[in-house]
C-alpha positions in Angstrom: 208.0 28.2 106.6 208.6 29.5 110.2 208.9 33.2 110.7 212.4 32.6 112.3 213.5 30.8 109.1 212.1 33.5 106.9 213.9 36.2 108.9 217.2 34.3 108.7 216.8 33.7 105.0 216.2 37.4 104.3 219.1 38.4 106.5 221.3 35.9 104.6 220.2 37.2 101.3 221.1 40.8 102.3 224.4 39.8 103.8 225.3 37.9 100.7 224.9 40.8 98.3 225.6 43.8 100.5 229.2 44.1 99.3 228.0 44.3 95.7 224.6 46.0 96.2 225.0 48.4 99.2 221.8 50.4 98.9 218.8 48.8 100.7 216.3 49.8 97.9 218.5 48.0 95.4 218.7 44.9 97.6 214.9 44.7 97.8 214.8 45.1 94.0 217.3 42.2 93.5 215.4 40.0 96.0 212.1 40.8 94.4 213.4 39.8 90.9 215.0 36.6 92.1 211.8 35.5 94.1 209.6 36.1 91.1 212.0 34.3 88.8 211.9 31.2 91.0 208.1 31.5 91.5 207.5 31.4 87.8 209.4 28.2 87.6 207.6 26.8 90.6 204.3 27.4 88.8 205.6 25.8 85.6 206.7 22.7 87.4 203.3 22.2 88.9 201.7 22.6 85.5 204.0 20.0 84.1 203.4 17.6 87.0 199.7 17.8 86.3 200.1 16.9 82.7 200.2 20.4 81.3 203.0 22.4 79.8 205.3 25.2 81.0 203.9 28.7 80.6 206.7 31.0 81.4 209.8 29.0 80.4 208.9 27.7 77.0 210.2 28.2 73.5 213.2 30.6 73.5 212.8 31.1 77.2 213.2 27.5 78.2 216.9 27.8 78.5 216.5 30.4 81.3 214.3 28.2 83.6 215.3 28.3 87.3 215.6 24.5 87.3 218.2 24.7 84.6 220.2 27.6 85.9 220.4 25.9 89.3 221.5 22.6 87.9 224.8 21.2 89.3 225.8 20.5 85.7 226.6 24.1 84.9 229.3 26.3 86.4 229.0 29.7 88.2 229.9 31.7 85.1 227.3 30.0 82.9 224.7 30.4 85.6 225.5 34.1 85.9 225.2 34.6 82.1 221.9 32.8 81.8 220.4 34.5 84.8 221.5 38.0 83.7 220.2 37.3 80.1 216.9 36.0 81.5 216.3 39.1 83.7 216.9 41.4 80.8 214.7 39.5 78.3 211.7 38.7 80.5 210.0 42.0 79.8 209.6 41.0 76.2 208.2 37.5 77.0 204.6 37.7 75.8 203.6 34.7 77.9 204.2 36.7 81.1 201.2 38.5 82.7 201.5 42.3 82.6 202.3 42.4 86.4 205.3 40.1 85.9 206.5 42.1 82.9 206.2 45.3 84.9 208.3 43.9 87.7 211.0 42.8 85.3 210.9 46.1 83.4 214.5 47.5 83.2 215.7 44.5 85.4 219.5 44.1 85.5 222.1 42.4 87.5 224.3 45.3 88.9 227.4 43.3 89.7 229.8 40.9 87.9 230.5 38.2 90.4 229.3 34.7 89.5 230.2 33.2 92.9 228.2 35.9 94.8 225.2 35.3 92.5 225.4 31.5 93.0 225.4 31.9 96.8 222.4 34.3 96.6 220.3 32.1 94.3 221.0 29.0 96.5 219.5 30.8 99.5 216.3 31.6 97.4 216.2 28.0 96.1 216.5 26.5 99.6 214.0 28.7 101.4 211.2 29.8 99.1 208.7 27.7 97.2 205.6 29.3 95.7 203.6 26.1 95.8 204.4 25.0 99.3 204.4 28.3 101.1 202.1 30.5 99.1 200.0 31.4 102.2 203.1 32.7 104.0 205.0 34.3 101.2 203.2 37.6 101.5 204.1 37.8 105.2 207.7 36.9 104.3 207.9 39.8 101.8 206.3 42.2 104.3 208.9 41.1 106.8 211.6 42.1 104.4 210.0 45.5 103.9 209.5 46.0 107.6 213.1 45.1 108.4 214.3 47.7 106.0 211.6 50.2 106.8 212.3 50.0 110.6 215.7 51.8 110.0 214.4 54.2 107.4 216.0 52.4 104.6 212.9 52.5 102.3 212.1 56.1 102.6 211.9 59.1 104.9 208.4 58.7 106.3 207.6 55.0 105.9 204.6 54.4 108.1 205.0 52.1 111.1 202.9 48.9 110.6 200.9 49.3 113.9 199.9 52.8 112.9 198.7 51.7 109.5 196.6 48.9 111.1 195.2 51.4 113.7 194.0 53.8 111.0 192.6 51.0 108.9 190.6 49.6 111.9 189.0 53.0 112.5 188.2 53.7 108.8 186.7 50.2 108.4 187.1 49.4 104.7 184.3 47.1 103.4 184.5 44.2 100.9 182.5 46.3 98.4 184.7 49.4 98.7 187.0 50.6 96.0 190.2 51.4 97.9 193.0 53.8 96.9 196.4 54.9 98.2 197.5 57.8 96.0 201.1 57.6 97.4 201.3 53.9 98.1 205.0 53.3 98.6 205.3 49.6 99.4 201.5 49.1 99.5 201.4 48.8 103.3 197.9 50.5 103.6 196.5 48.4 100.8 197.7 45.1 102.3 196.4 46.1 105.7 193.0 47.0 104.2 192.8 43.7 102.5 193.7 41.7 105.6 191.2 43.8 107.6 188.4 42.8 105.2 189.4 39.1 105.3 189.4 39.1 109.2 186.1 41.0 109.2 184.5 38.2 107.2 185.5 35.1 109.3 182.9 32.9 110.9 182.9 31.8 114.6 185.3 29.0 113.8 187.8 31.3 112.1 186.9 30.2 108.6 186.4 32.7 105.8 182.8 33.6 104.7 184.2 35.0 101.4 184.2 33.0 98.2 187.2 32.9 95.9 185.4 35.3 93.5 184.7 37.7 96.4 188.4 37.7 97.4 189.4 38.2 93.8 187.0 41.2 93.5 188.3 42.7 96.7 191.8 42.6 95.3 190.6 44.0 92.0 189.1 46.9 93.8 192.4 47.9 95.4 194.5 50.5 93.6 197.7 52.4 94.3 199.7 55.2 92.7 203.4 56.0 93.2 205.8 58.3 91.3 208.8 56.0 91.9 209.2 52.9 89.6 211.0 51.0 92.3 208.1 51.4 94.7 205.6 50.4 92.0 207.5 47.1 91.5 207.6 46.5 95.3 203.9 47.2 95.6 203.0 44.9 92.7 205.1 42.1 94.2 203.6 42.6 97.7 200.0 42.4 96.3 200.8 39.5 94.0 202.1 37.5 97.0 198.9 38.3 98.8 196.8 36.8 96.0 196.4 39.6 93.5 197.1 38.1 90.1 196.8 41.5 88.4 197.5 44.2 91.0 196.4 47.7 90.0 199.5 49.7 90.9 200.3 52.6 88.6 203.4 54.7 88.1 201.6 58.0 88.4 202.2 61.5 89.7 199.0 62.2 91.6 199.7 65.9 91.8 200.8 66.8 88.3 199.0 64.2 86.1 195.2 64.4 85.6 194.6 61.1 83.6 192.8 59.6 86.6 191.3 62.8 88.0 187.7 61.5 87.3 188.1 58.3 89.4 186.5 58.3 92.8 186.7 55.8 95.7 184.7 54.7 98.7 187.9 54.4 100.8 191.2 56.2 100.6 194.1 55.5 103.0 197.4 57.4 102.8 200.6 58.8 104.3 201.4 61.3 101.5 204.9 62.8 101.2 205.5 65.6 103.7 208.4 67.2 101.8 207.8 69.6 99.0 210.7 69.8 96.5 212.6 73.0 96.1 210.6 75.4 94.0 207.3 73.7 95.0 204.9 71.5 93.1 203.4 72.7 89.9 200.0 71.0 89.9 197.5 70.8 87.1 194.6 73.3 87.3 191.9 70.9 88.5 192.7 71.3 92.2 190.2 73.4 94.2 193.0 74.7 96.5 195.7 76.8 94.9 199.0 75.8 96.4 202.5 74.5 95.6 202.8 72.5 98.9 202.5 68.7 98.4 200.8 68.1 101.8 198.0 70.5 101.0 197.5 69.2 97.5 197.4 65.6 98.6 194.8 66.3 101.3 192.7 68.3 98.8 193.1 65.4 96.3 191.9 62.8 98.8 189.0 64.8 100.1 187.7 65.5 96.6 188.2 61.9 95.3 185.9 60.3 97.8 182.4 59.2 96.6 179.4 60.8 98.2 179.6 58.2 101.0 183.4 57.9 101.0 185.7 57.6 104.0 189.5 58.2 104.5 192.4 58.1 106.9 195.3 60.4 106.2 198.5 61.1 108.1 199.6 64.7 107.8 202.3 66.9 109.2 201.2 69.4 111.9 201.4 72.3 109.5 198.2 71.0 107.8 196.3 71.2 111.1 197.5 74.5 112.4 199.3 76.7 109.8 197.4 79.9 109.3 198.4 80.6 105.7 195.4 80.9 103.3 195.8 77.6 101.5 196.1 75.7 104.8 193.0 77.4 106.1 191.1 76.8 102.9 191.8 73.0 102.9 190.7 72.7 106.5 187.6 74.7 105.8 186.7 72.2 103.0 187.3 69.3 105.4 185.2 70.7 108.2 182.3 71.5 105.9 182.3 68.2 104.0 184.0 65.2 105.5 186.1 65.6 108.7 184.8 63.9 111.9 188.0 63.3 114.0 191.6 64.4 114.4 194.1 62.2 116.2 197.4 63.8 117.4 200.3 61.4 117.3 203.5 61.4 119.4 206.2 63.5 117.8 208.7 60.7 117.7 206.5 58.2 116.0 208.6 58.3 112.8 211.9 57.7 114.6 214.6 56.9 114.0 214.6 59.0 110.8 212.4 61.9 111.8 210.9 63.6 114.9 208.3 65.4 112.9 204.9 66.0 114.6 202.0 64.5 112.8 198.2 63.9 113.1 195.7 61.6 111.6 192.7 63.1 109.8 189.6 60.9 109.7 187.1 61.6 107.0 183.6 60.2 106.4 181.1 62.1 104.3 178.2 60.2 105.9 179.2 60.8 109.5 180.2 64.4 108.9 176.7 65.3 107.8 175.2 64.0 111.0 177.6 65.5 113.6 178.0 69.2 114.6 181.2 68.5 116.6 184.7 67.4 115.8 186.4 64.8 118.0 190.0 65.6 119.0 192.1 62.7 120.4 195.6 62.8 121.8 197.6 59.6 121.5 200.5 59.7 123.9 201.7 56.1 123.9 201.7 53.8 120.9 203.4 51.0 122.6 207.0 52.1 121.7 209.5 54.5 123.1 210.0 57.8 121.3 213.8 57.3 121.2 215.6 56.5 118.0 215.5 52.8 119.0 211.7 52.7 119.3 211.7 49.9 121.8 208.5 48.2 122.9 207.1 49.7 126.2 204.1 49.2 128.5 201.0 51.4 128.3 200.0 51.1 124.7 196.9 53.3 124.3 195.9 52.2 120.8 193.6 49.2 121.7 191.6 51.4 124.1 191.5 54.4 121.7 190.3 52.1 118.9 187.3 51.0 121.0 186.5 54.6 122.0 186.8 55.9 118.4 184.6 53.1 117.0 182.0 53.6 119.7 181.8 57.3 118.9 181.8 56.8 115.2 179.2 54.1 115.1 177.1 54.9 118.1 177.8 58.5 118.9 178.9 57.6 122.4 181.9 59.3 124.0 183.2 60.3 127.4 185.4 63.3 127.3 188.7 63.6 129.1 191.9 65.6 129.0 193.0 63.7 125.8 189.5 63.2 124.3 187.7 66.4 123.5 184.5 67.2 121.5 184.5 70.7 119.9 181.6 72.5 118.1 182.3 73.0 114.4 181.4 76.7 114.9 184.2 77.0 117.5 186.7 75.4 115.1 185.5 77.8 112.4 186.0 80.8 114.7 189.5 79.7 115.4 190.6 79.8 111.7 189.7 76.1 111.3 192.6 75.2 113.6 192.7 71.4 114.1 195.3 71.2 116.9 193.9 69.6 120.0 196.0 72.1 122.2 193.8 74.9 120.9 190.8 73.4 122.6 192.1 71.9 125.8 190.4 73.5 128.8 192.7 75.4 131.3 191.8 74.2 134.8 192.2 76.7 137.6 192.6 75.1 141.1 192.6 76.6 144.5 196.0 76.8 146.2 197.2 77.1 149.7 200.4 78.8 148.5 200.7 82.6 148.3 201.2 84.3 145.0 203.8 87.0 144.4 201.4 89.9 145.2 200.3 88.3 148.5 203.9 87.8 149.5 204.8 91.4 148.6 201.9 92.8 150.8 202.9 90.5 153.7 206.4 91.8 153.6 205.3 95.4 153.5 203.1 94.8 156.6 206.1 93.1 158.3 208.3 96.1 157.5 205.7 98.5 159.0 205.5 96.4 162.2 209.3 96.3 162.4 209.5 100.1 162.0 206.9 100.5 164.7 208.9 98.3 167.1 212.1 100.3 166.5 210.3 103.6 167.1 208.9 102.2 170.3 212.3 101.0 171.5 213.7 104.5 170.7 211.0 106.2 172.8 211.9 103.9 175.8 215.6 104.8 175.5 214.8 108.5 175.5 
């Protein structure tokens, strides 16, 4: 399925239901449910063709099969009734894997228009087939999420894809790592990490060196938490379409629940929520930093849930790097002493069009941190897009070059400093209240100038006035 056709199909799906389902999140939910509905039937049809039996649409559920509801022999109203009943009953179908049941949990059809539903389902039927296009379905689903995310429709601070990939390429997740995103949203970081590992294990001909079992284990080692049920469904579908038969995505409040507190990971990637609800967070008492601010608690959580050789990449608002309140200083102190090796300052418009907030990336690695007595500060000025609300592509993207520089420093301890790349002694950072803002450590350059300063101008004017007075006195003497 060509990308252009996928894009058009997704646009057609949204256009078909936008009058009945105006909210983008709900549109994604309806598309997700319909895709999985059809994919289950696709898998059943292959099983039947190979001499087996249907797994998902058998017994009492046979009447709801996609093949039957899309038959020309039934009318739009009957199709609507069967589809709506099927959605609501799938959660109780014991033949469905837990992932599928989770996606269909509380599934409903939020409008009563048989003709609209028929048009919607026909687009799914004509453009998506699990068996023919399984390699590209994950990309198709991500395209849907990216289209919505590019305009802020899926949440305030959805991370741009190229920034996710940039962070993952610097953190370098490995095929043996257990990987977590404790605020996973649509699973963008987790999918990027999986793709990075696959690309890292290609031979010179572009073929994978990984066995099927190794790929299965990598996906099994990927976990995500999110507080929103809708995001959990989206993440599960995203991972499922990338090959995870049982994605480990949990509806879980990372800051107030402690059921998973004892679990640690070799790699954590996250863009945690920046906004703290009114009244603050009331966390459980296992956090080492006492605070009600979500950004502080998430950073503390991530830093303390890495294994002894763990690594992480975290996007944080600039308050985390420079706020002088006690809790902010305490969390930076912990990072400096145990895991931080680099800070990347991002352009302030990187989350446009829905926020101009200033952010930074904190890079943690407990192994590297022990061997370095300096912190690397990097300023990213151009990420390849304008900082206007349109975020149009522009020339001068610094990310490829910075990736090479950061990896060379990380793995070989090689670095050439410049105005936007600075090494600072940890002791100096400590003496500056653990401030992690690059502007704190930029050197002020004093240059010689041929221009007079204000004091020099004032003195010259005084001297000129004296000479003028002397001339006047001389003229007066001559007149006398």
